[in-house]
N, C-alpha and C positions, 0 to 999 in steps of 0.2 A: 270188706274194708280194703281200700287200696292205699298205697303208701303216700298218696297226696294228702292224706289226713294226718300224717305223722307229726306235722307241726303242732297239732292240737293234743298229742299224747303227752300226759304228764310224765316228766322225768325229774327225779330228785336231783338236788345239787350234788350230792355225793356220787350218784351214778354218772352224771354229766362230767364231773371232775375226773372220775376213773377212766371214762372213755377217752377224753381229750388228753389225758396224761400218758396214755399208752398208744403208740402208733398202731400196734396190732389190733387193739380194740377199735380204734378209729376206722381201720380198713374193714373190719368185720361189720361195723355199724353201717358203712357205706354199702357193703354187699347186701345187708338186710334191707336198706332203703331201695336198692336197685332191683333185687329179685326176691329177697327173703320174705318180706311181708306178704306180697301177693301170692307167691308160690306156696307158702305155708298155709295161708288161709284156704287156697284152693285144695291143697293136699288134705287138710283136715275135714274138708267137705266131700272128699272122694276117696274111698278106701283103696281103689286101684292105684291112684296117684300116690297116696301115702305109702303104699307098699313099694312103689318104685323109688320114692325118696328115701325110704328106709334102706333099700338095697344100695343106693348111691352112698348113703351115710356109712354103711358097712365098708364099702370100697375106700372111702376117704380115711376111715380109721385104720384100715389095713395098709394103705399107702403111707400114712404117717408112721405106723409101727415099723414098716420095712425101711423107712428112711431114718429111723432112730429118733423120731420127733415125738414129743408128748402131744396128746390131744388137749392142747391148751390154746390160749389166744395167739401166741406166736406161731405155733405149728399150723393152726387153722388159717391164720392170715397169710402165711407163706404159701400154703397150698392154694388158697383162693386167688392169690396174686398170680401164681403160675397158670391156673386154669383160665383166669380172665385174659392173661397175655396170649394163651393159646387160642382163645376165641378171636382176639384181634388179628392174630396171624392167619386165621382161617377166614377172615373177612366178616366175622360175626361178633362185633363188639357188644358189650353189655348194654341193656336198655337204660336210658336215663331214669332217675327216680320218678315214679308215677306213670311210666310207660311200659311196664312189664305186662305180660298177659294176665288176665284176671280169671278166666274161666278154667275149670278143670280140663275140659277138652283141649284147650290151647296148650296147657302145660303138658298134657299127655303126648303131644307131638313136638314139644320143645327140644331144642338141640341139647346134646349131652352135657355141654359145659354149663348150661343154665341149671340143669338138674343137679349137677355136682355142687354148684354154688348154693342151691336151695338146701342141699344136704349139709353143707358147711354151716349154713345159718341154723338148721335144725339142731346140729350138734352144739353150736355156740349158745343157742338159746337154752337148750336143756342143761348145759353146764353152767348156766348163769353168767356167761361172759359178755352178755349184751345188756 
């Protein structure tokens, strides 16, 4: 599944209202559309890639802890925003929705900032923030 099919995914009115009412959740939703969907699908199909995403998720949690931030929507969104900005400064902006790599091999060689953002999406998804 690529994120070009997200337009067809059922979203309840309550979930949609919660996402649009919270800027942090809106940013996390954008990260999911840009890299999370394709990256997580690839990771769940490739144990090695999933292990890398898990390591990045541990690093995200540790960074938030050291910054005194909770692992919640606001903390994850702030972290994701800073990682995305770092990518832009390096000349590696985020892919537009529907243009992220889709194969496990492509993700295994992806830039670190994309892997960190997949990890943010993994954490947000498992915490039911999306």
